BALO-215659 format. One record per residue (C-alpha): residue number from 1; y, z, x. Coordinates in Angstrom, 2 decimals, decimal comma, always signed. Layout:
residues N
+-----+---------+---------+---------+
! seq !       v !       w !       u !
+-----+---------+---------+---------+
! NUM !       Y !       Z !       X !
...
+-----+---------+---------+---------+
***
This chain:
residues 216
+-----+---------+---------+---------+
! seq !       v !       w !       u !
+-----+---------+---------+---------+
!   1 ! -153,86 !  -73,69 ! +105,62 !
!   2 ! -152,95 !  -70,21 ! +106,87 !
!   3 ! -155,22 !  -67,39 ! +107,98 !
!   4 ! -154,21 !  -65,48 ! +104,84 !
!   5 ! -155,49 !  -68,12 ! +102,40 !
!   6 ! -158,43 !  -67,32 ! +100,11 !
!   7 ! -161,70 !  -69,21 ! +100,54 !
!   8 ! -161,82 !  -72,61 !  +98,83 !
!   9 ! -163,80 !  -71,49 !  +95,76 !
!  10 ! -161,59 !  -68,47 !  +95,11 !
!  11 ! -158,42 !  -70,51 !  +95,55 !
!  12 ! -159,75 !  -73,16 !  +93,17 !
!  13 ! -160,47 !  -70,46 !  +90,57 !
!  14 ! -156,84 !  -69,33 !  +90,65 !
!  15 ! -155,56 !  -72,85 !  +89,98 !
!  16 ! -158,24 !  -73,39 !  +87,36 !
!  17 ! -157,27 !  -70,35 !  +85,31 !
!  18 ! -153,61 !  -71,38 !  +85,47 !
!  19 ! -154,40 !  -74,90 !  +84,25 !
!  20 ! -156,83 !  -73,77 !  +81,53 !
!  21 ! -154,72 !  -70,96 !  +80,09 !
!  22 ! -153,84 !  -71,68 !  +76,47 !
!  23 ! -151,63 !  -70,11 !  +73,82 !
!  24 ! -154,39 !  -69,49 !  +71,29 !
!  25 ! -154,03 !  -69,28 !  +67,50 !
!  26 ! -157,67 !  -69,44 !  +66,36 !
!  27 ! -159,78 !  -66,32 !  +66,95 !
!  28 ! -163,18 !  -64,92 !  +66,12 !
!  29 ! -163,30 !  -61,41 !  +64,61 !
!  30 ! -165,58 !  -59,97 !  +67,32 !
!  31 ! -164,23 !  -56,80 !  +68,98 !
!  32 ! -162,97 !  -56,84 !  +72,55 !
!  33 ! -164,94 !  -54,69 !  +74,98 !
!  34 ! -162,82 !  -51,61 !  +75,81 !
!  35 ! -163,58 !  -52,00 !  +79,52 !
!  36 ! -162,33 !  -55,59 !  +79,44 !
!  37 ! -159,16 !  -54,56 !  +77,60 !
!  38 ! -158,59 !  -51,88 !  +80,22 !
!  39 ! -158,87 !  -54,50 !  +82,97 !
!  40 ! -156,38 !  -56,75 !  +81,19 !
!  41 ! -153,86 !  -53,94 !  +80,87 !
!  42 ! -154,39 !  -53,01 !  +84,52 !
!  43 ! -153,71 !  -56,64 !  +85,47 !
!  44 ! -150,50 !  -56,55 !  +83,44 !
!  45 ! -149,47 !  -53,29 !  +85,08 !
!  46 ! -149,83 !  -54,88 !  +88,53 !
!  47 ! -147,15 !  -57,47 !  +87,76 !
!  48 ! -144,05 !  -57,63 !  +89,95 !
!  49 ! -140,94 !  -55,95 !  +88,59 !
!  50 ! -137,37 !  -55,97 !  +89,84 !
!  51 ! -136,57 !  -52,72 !  +91,65 !
!  52 ! -140,16 !  -51,67 !  +90,85 !
!  53 ! -138,82 !  -50,46 !  +87,50 !
!  54 ! -142,01 !  -51,36 !  +85,59 !
!  55 ! -140,16 !  -51,85 !  +82,29 !
!  56 ! -143,22 !  -52,83 !  +80,24 !
!  57 ! -144,62 !  -50,71 !  +77,44 !
!  58 ! -147,79 !  -51,62 !  +75,51 !
!  59 ! -148,52 !  -50,51 !  +71,94 !
!  60 ! -152,08 !  -51,12 !  +70,80 !
!  61 ! -152,29 !  -51,70 !  +67,05 !
!  62 ! -155,52 !  -50,15 !  +65,75 !
!  63 ! -154,42 !  -49,35 !  +62,19 !
!  64 ! -155,28 !  -52,21 !  +59,81 !
!  65 ! -152,48 !  -51,54 !  +57,28 !
!  66 ! -149,99 !  -51,52 !  +60,18 !
!  67 ! -151,39 !  -54,81 !  +61,41 !
!  68 ! -150,88 !  -56,24 !  +57,93 !
!  69 ! -147,27 !  -55,07 !  +57,88 !
!  70 ! -146,70 !  -56,71 !  +61,25 !
!  71 ! -148,22 !  -59,90 !  +59,86 !
!  72 ! -145,81 !  -59,74 !  +56,93 !
!  73 ! -142,87 !  -59,62 !  +59,39 !
!  74 ! -144,28 !  -62,62 !  +61,24 !
!  75 ! -144,76 !  -64,55 !  +58,01 !
!  76 ! -141,19 !  -63,80 !  +56,94 !
!  77 ! -139,84 !  -65,18 !  +60,20 !
!  78 ! -142,22 !  -68,16 !  +60,10 !
!  79 ! -140,67 !  -69,26 !  +56,82 !
!  80 ! -137,13 !  -68,65 !  +58,07 !
!  81 ! -137,89 !  -70,70 !  +61,20 !
!  82 ! -139,28 !  -73,53 !  +59,09 !
!  83 ! -136,07 !  -73,64 !  +57,07 !
!  84 ! -133,96 !  -73,63 !  +60,25 !
!  85 ! -135,90 !  -76,62 !  +61,59 !
!  86 ! -134,52 !  -78,84 !  +58,87 !
!  87 ! -136,29 !  -82,19 !  +58,78 !
!  88 ! -139,27 !  -80,79 !  +60,73 !
!  89 ! -139,83 !  -77,97 !  +58,20 !
!  90 ! -142,91 !  -79,48 !  +56,55 !
!  91 ! -144,39 !  -80,43 !  +59,91 !
!  92 ! -143,89 !  -76,89 !  +61,21 !
!  93 ! -145,44 !  -75,26 !  +58,13 !
!  94 ! -148,66 !  -77,19 !  +58,77 !
!  95 ! -149,03 !  -75,59 !  +62,22 !
!  96 ! -151,07 !  -72,43 !  +62,71 !
!  97 ! -148,63 !  -70,34 !  +64,71 !
!  98 ! -150,35 !  -66,93 !  +64,91 !
!  99 ! -153,65 !  -65,08 !  +64,64 !
! 100 ! -152,40 !  -61,59 !  +63,88 !
! 101 ! -154,98 !  -60,85 !  +61,19 !
! 102 ! -157,85 !  -62,58 !  +62,97 !
! 103 ! -157,88 !  -61,42 !  +66,59 !
! 104 ! -159,99 !  -58,59 !  +67,98 !
! 105 ! -157,04 !  -56,78 !  +69,58 !
! 106 ! -153,34 !  -56,75 !  +68,78 !
! 107 ! -150,75 !  -55,54 !  +71,28 !
! 108 ! -147,00 !  -55,24 !  +71,01 !
! 109 ! -145,30 !  -55,55 !  +74,40 !
! 110 ! -141,89 !  -53,95 !  +74,67 !
! 111 ! -139,07 !  -53,19 !  +77,05 !
! 112 ! -138,57 !  -49,53 !  +77,92 !
! 113 ! -135,54 !  -47,52 !  +76,85 !
! 114 ! -132,87 !  -46,21 !  +79,29 !
! 115 ! -133,07 !  -49,42 !  +81,31 !
! 116 ! -129,38 !  -49,17 !  +82,24 !
! 117 ! -130,34 !  -46,53 !  +84,80 !
! 118 ! -132,12 !  -49,18 !  +86,86 !
! 119 ! -129,44 !  -50,98 !  +88,89 !
! 120 ! -131,54 !  -52,29 !  +91,80 !
! 121 ! -131,76 !  -56,06 !  +91,32 !
! 122 ! -130,08 !  -55,93 !  +87,90 !
! 123 ! -126,39 !  -55,35 !  +88,62 !
! 124 ! -125,53 !  -59,02 !  +88,16 !
! 125 ! -128,78 !  -60,09 !  +86,43 !
! 126 ! -129,64 !  -57,40 !  +83,86 !
! 127 ! -132,08 !  -59,78 !  +82,18 !
! 128 ! -134,47 !  -59,29 !  +85,10 !
! 129 ! -136,10 !  -56,52 !  +83,08 !
! 130 ! -137,23 !  -59,17 !  +80,58 !
! 131 ! -138,37 !  -61,40 !  +83,45 !
! 132 ! -140,49 !  -58,53 !  +84,74 !
! 133 ! -142,14 !  -57,98 !  +81,35 !
! 134 ! -142,84 !  -61,71 !  +81,15 !
! 135 ! -144,66 !  -61,48 !  +84,48 !
! 136 ! -146,80 !  -58,66 !  +83,08 !
! 137 ! -147,68 !  -60,76 !  +80,04 !
! 138 ! -148,60 !  -63,72 !  +82,23 !
! 139 ! -150,84 !  -61,50 !  +84,38 !
! 140 ! -152,66 !  -60,28 !  +81,27 !
! 141 ! -152,91 !  -63,84 !  +79,94 !
! 142 ! -154,49 !  -65,25 !  +83,09 !
! 143 ! -156,87 !  -62,30 !  +83,41 !
! 144 ! -157,92 !  -62,76 !  +79,79 !
! 145 ! -158,68 !  -66,46 !  +80,37 !
! 146 ! -160,80 !  -65,51 !  +83,38 !
! 147 ! -162,65 !  -63,02 !  +81,13 !
! 148 ! -163,24 !  -65,77 !  +78,55 !
! 149 ! -160,80 !  -64,31 !  +76,02 !
! 150 ! -157,93 !  -66,04 !  +74,27 !
! 151 ! -154,36 !  -64,77 !  +74,06 !
! 152 ! -151,64 !  -65,89 !  +71,67 !
! 153 ! -148,00 !  -64,91 !  +72,27 !
! 154 ! -146,25 !  -64,46 !  +68,92 !
! 155 ! -142,44 !  -64,35 !  +68,98 !
! 156 ! -141,86 !  -64,96 !  +65,29 !
! 157 ! -140,48 !  -61,60 !  +64,21 !
! 158 ! -137,18 !  -59,81 !  +63,72 !
! 159 ! -137,01 !  -57,39 !  +66,69 !
! 160 ! -135,16 !  -54,60 !  +64,90 !
! 161 ! -137,59 !  -54,62 !  +61,97 !
! 162 ! -140,62 !  -54,40 !  +64,29 !
! 163 ! -138,91 !  -51,72 !  +66,35 !
! 164 ! -138,40 !  -49,57 !  +63,26 !
! 165 ! -141,93 !  -50,18 !  +62,05 !
! 166 ! -143,33 !  -48,87 !  +65,35 !
! 167 ! -140,93 !  -45,94 !  +65,70 !
! 168 ! -139,55 !  -47,21 !  +68,99 !
! 169 ! -136,65 !  -45,28 !  +70,60 !
! 170 ! -133,06 !  -46,46 !  +70,86 !
! 171 ! -132,56 !  -48,83 !  +73,76 !
! 172 ! -136,11 !  -50,16 !  +73,71 !
! 173 ! -136,92 !  -53,64 !  +72,45 !
! 174 ! -140,12 !  -55,42 !  +71,35 !
! 175 ! -140,64 !  -58,65 !  +73,27 !
! 176 ! -143,99 !  -60,02 !  +72,17 !
! 177 ! -146,87 !  -59,60 !  +69,79 !
! 178 ! -150,04 !  -60,51 !  +71,67 !
! 179 ! -153,17 !  -61,60 !  +69,81 !
! 180 ! -156,20 !  -61,07 !  +72,08 !
! 181 ! -159,77 !  -61,93 !  +71,29 !
! 182 ! -162,85 !  -64,09 !  +71,41 !
! 183 ! -162,49 !  -67,76 !  +70,53 !
! 184 ! -164,94 !  -70,45 !  +69,52 !
! 185 ! -163,43 !  -72,75 !  +72,13 !
! 186 ! -160,24 !  -73,18 !  +74,10 !
! 187 ! -157,89 !  -76,03 !  +73,24 !
! 188 ! -158,30 !  -79,01 !  +75,57 !
! 189 ! -154,50 !  -79,27 !  +75,74 !
! 190 ! -151,72 !  -76,87 !  +74,78 !
! 191 ! -151,90 !  -76,68 !  +70,99 !
! 192 ! -148,37 !  -77,97 !  +70,37 !
! 193 ! -149,09 !  -80,93 !  +72,61 !
! 194 ! -152,43 !  -81,45 !  +70,88 !
! 195 ! -150,63 !  -81,42 !  +67,51 !
! 196 ! -148,00 !  -83,84 !  +68,90 !
! 197 ! -145,20 !  -81,34 !  +68,39 !
! 198 ! -144,04 !  -81,75 !  +71,99 !
! 199 ! -145,29 !  -83,00 !  +75,37 !
! 200 ! -145,20 !  -81,50 !  +78,84 !
! 201 ! -142,18 !  -82,62 !  +80,84 !
! 202 ! -142,62 !  -84,65 !  +84,02 !
! 203 ! -142,39 !  -82,19 !  +86,92 !
! 204 ! -140,55 !  -84,76 !  +89,05 !
! 205 ! -137,63 !  -84,59 !  +86,60 !
! 206 ! -137,37 !  -80,82 !  +86,98 !
! 207 ! -137,37 !  -80,51 !  +90,78 !
! 208 ! -134,57 !  -81,56 !  +93,11 !
! 209 ! -133,28 !  -80,88 !  +96,62 !
! 210 ! -129,86 !  -79,33 !  +97,14 !
! 211 ! -128,41 !  -80,24 !  +93,73 !
! 212 ! -129,08 !  -80,18 !  +90,01 !
! 213 ! -131,90 !  -82,56 !  +88,98 !
! 214 ! -130,56 !  -86,01 !  +88,14 !
! 215 ! -130,55 !  -86,93 !  +84,48 !
! 216 ! -130,52 !  -83,32 !  +83,28 !
+-----+---------+---------+---------+
***
């Protein structure tokens, strides 16, 4: 233990929120307190970003007809994904994969335009802008769990169609639709594990010293 470590209870809370975070699909219609939403966005904005470029942009969807159009895009991609899954199509269609129409708050998280101007840390790894946005989403997600709110990351959409729907500039790109809101309860396990779609990999198989993990 170092002198910089948090006290035991605070450190345990950090690990607890990481372990109890869930990708939620079932929401209650109750509104999200504006002060809580502001804290979540502030948490996202304090994420690390390569070259301190802060490439995240957040679009809050408050117009119900717009939310319904976004849902239509998600539904279109849900059906296309089901078809692409082949023999698992029927199994996939039984899953609840989004809560766009149900959640208290809907956010679209996007990458900024003119990102090519940011070279620091991206000359050989330009995708670090996406990694930075992912860190912002994770910050928001963990903060939401600590606040007792659920978050669902929806990636079932055609990026160009959503970009046009939201009037986003050239060079920008939507990354995620985030459903945020109150829930009746949090899933005991990740939903896809709970529904036996997949299981968590054994960490020991993913970590190795000095070479690629054996068996991968």
